[in-house]
N, C-alpha and C positions, 0 to 999 in steps of 0.2 A: 156674777157669772150666772148664766141661765141654767134652769133645772136640767134641760136636755143635755147641755154640755157637761154638767156635773155627773149625770148618769153615765155618759160616755166615758168620762174619766174613771168612774168606778169600775166599769166593765174592762177598760184598758188596764187598770191596775191588776185585775185578775190575770189577764194574759201576760203581763209583765212579770208577775211574781210566781205564777204556777204553771210550769211546763205541761202539766196534765190537762190544762184547759183546752178543749177541742173546738168549741163553737160558742157563739153568743147565746144561742138557744139553751145550751147546756148551762152556761153561767146564770141565765135568768131563772132556770128551773131547779138547779141542783147545787147551788153554792150558798150555804147558810150564812157565811160571812157577808156576802153581797146582800142577802135578804135583810140581815140585821141592820146593815148600814142604811137601807132604804126605809125600814121601819123607823129608825132613829131620825131620819130627815123629817118625817111627818111629826113624830113626837116632839122633836126639838122646836119645830116651828110653832106648834101649839103651846109649848112651854114658854116661848118668848112672847107669845100673845097673852100670857097669864090666864090661859084657860085651865080651870081646875080639873083634877081627876083623870080626864081623858088622856093626857100625855102618859101618865103612869100606866093606864090600862093598855095603851098601845105598846109600851115598853114591856109590860108583863106578857102580852100576847107574843111579842117577838121572842122573849126568853123561852116561852113554852114551845114555840115552833123551831127555834134555832139552837137553843142551849146557850145563847149569848145574852148577857145582861148589860145593857147600856142605859144609864140614867138619862132621861130626857134633857137634863141640864148640861150634859157634857158637850164640849165644843170640838168638832172634828173637821179637819181640813180636807182638801181635795186628794183624790187618789188613794184613799184609805183602803187597806185590805186586811182581812182576818182569814188566815189559812186554817182549815179544819174547824176551829172556832169553839168547840164544846168547852164550857167552863170559863170562858172569858168574862171578866167583870170590869166595868168601867164606871167609876163613881161620878157623882154629880158635878163637882168642880174640876174634873179632869179636862185638860186642853191638849189636843192632838194636832200637830202641824200637817203639812202636805206630804204625801207619798210615804206614809208610815205603814209598817207591816207588823202585825201581831200574830203569834201562833197560839195554839190551843192552851187553855188553862192560865193565861196571863191575867194578873190582877193589877189594876190601877186603883189602889185603895187609899183610904184616908186614915188619919191618926187622931182626929179631933171630933168632938161631938158639938162643937160650936158652928154656927152658921157663917163660916169664913172659908177662904180658899184652903182646902185641906187634902186635895188630891194632886197627883203629879201633872206636870206640863211636859209633853214630849215635843221636841223640835222637829224640823223637817228631815225626811229621809232616815228616820230612826227604825231599827229592826229590833224586835223583842222576842227572844226564844221561848219555847214551850215552858209553861208553868213558872215563868219568872214572876216575881212579886215586886212591884214598884210602889212604895208606900210613902205617903205624906206629901206635903206641898213642896216638892223638890222639882228640879228641872233636869231633863235629859237632853243634852245639847244636840245640835244638828249633826246628822250623819253618824251618830253613835250606834253601837250594837250592845245589846244586853244578852248574855249567855243564858241558855236554858237552865231553869232551876235556881237562878240567882235571886237573892233578896237584896234589893237596893233601897237604902234609906237616906242616902246623901246625894246631893246633886252631882251630875256627871258633866265634864266639859265636852265641847264639840269634838267629833272625830275620834272618840274614845271607844275602847272595848272593855266591858265590865263583866266579870264572872265571880262566882262564889257566894258564900253565905258568911258574913255579910258581903255584899258586892264590892269588889275592888277593881280599880282601873289597872289593867295589865298591859295595855298598849294604846298608843295614840298615833293616828295617821296624820302626816303632814299634808295638808290639802294642796300645797304648792308643788311638792315633789312626789307625792303619793308614796313616800317612804314611811313604813310602819316602825315606830320605835317601841320595842318591848321594855316594859318597866319592871324593876325588881319586885318580887312578890315575897314579903317578909314571912308570911305564913308558910308558903312552900319551902322557903329557905330553911326555916326552923325544922320542918318535917324532914327535909333532906339531911340536915345535920344530925338529927336524932337517928335516922336510919343508918348513917355512916357510923355513928357511935355504937349502935347495937351490933353492927358487923364487927367492929373492933373488939368489943367485949366478948363476942362469941369466939373470935379467933384467939383471944387471950385464954379463954376457958378451955378451948381445945388444946392449946399448947400446954397448959397446966396438966390436963388429963394425960397427954402423951408423956410428959415428964414423970408423972406418978407411976405409970405403967412400966417405965424403964427402971 
């Protein structure tokens, strides 16, 4: 795909995902997520050409100007969009598919100090909420959503919704029927049982007090 077409895709991604976007000039001048993406294009190209130091310097400059840190080695598909952006970190071996959207504070981090695949792979059309942490060489399937503040350390199937710490799949959408199946949440079920038990004990204590007063 030509560079011009890719740039158009990046601009269109802003309009598709941010209703506050008013004009192309505004996107070009005032969207740090867009700026970080274009800095990464240059840094990643130089990285693939095995040019030393310069790719990291460009990445460092991008971080200084945008608050977004993307390692030059990360692979990013078309239509990528970072909303707000401050605090986003994308590691060296991360791979991001097409039409992916990240919010502020997201980390695509690694768990190994070895020179191996150690960062996440995000499929196409994935959305990751603010301050979510996706850690390790795991895969987030196509069309999945990761809730804000979640910590995901295991792979996620396509069309799933993940929330919590640690991240749990709470729903899966059937792509053929568009029906969302809500899955049982054992952690929430346990909390719910505890709350009901506490209410029962409080009711029993109240009944004992009333009997004592009589």
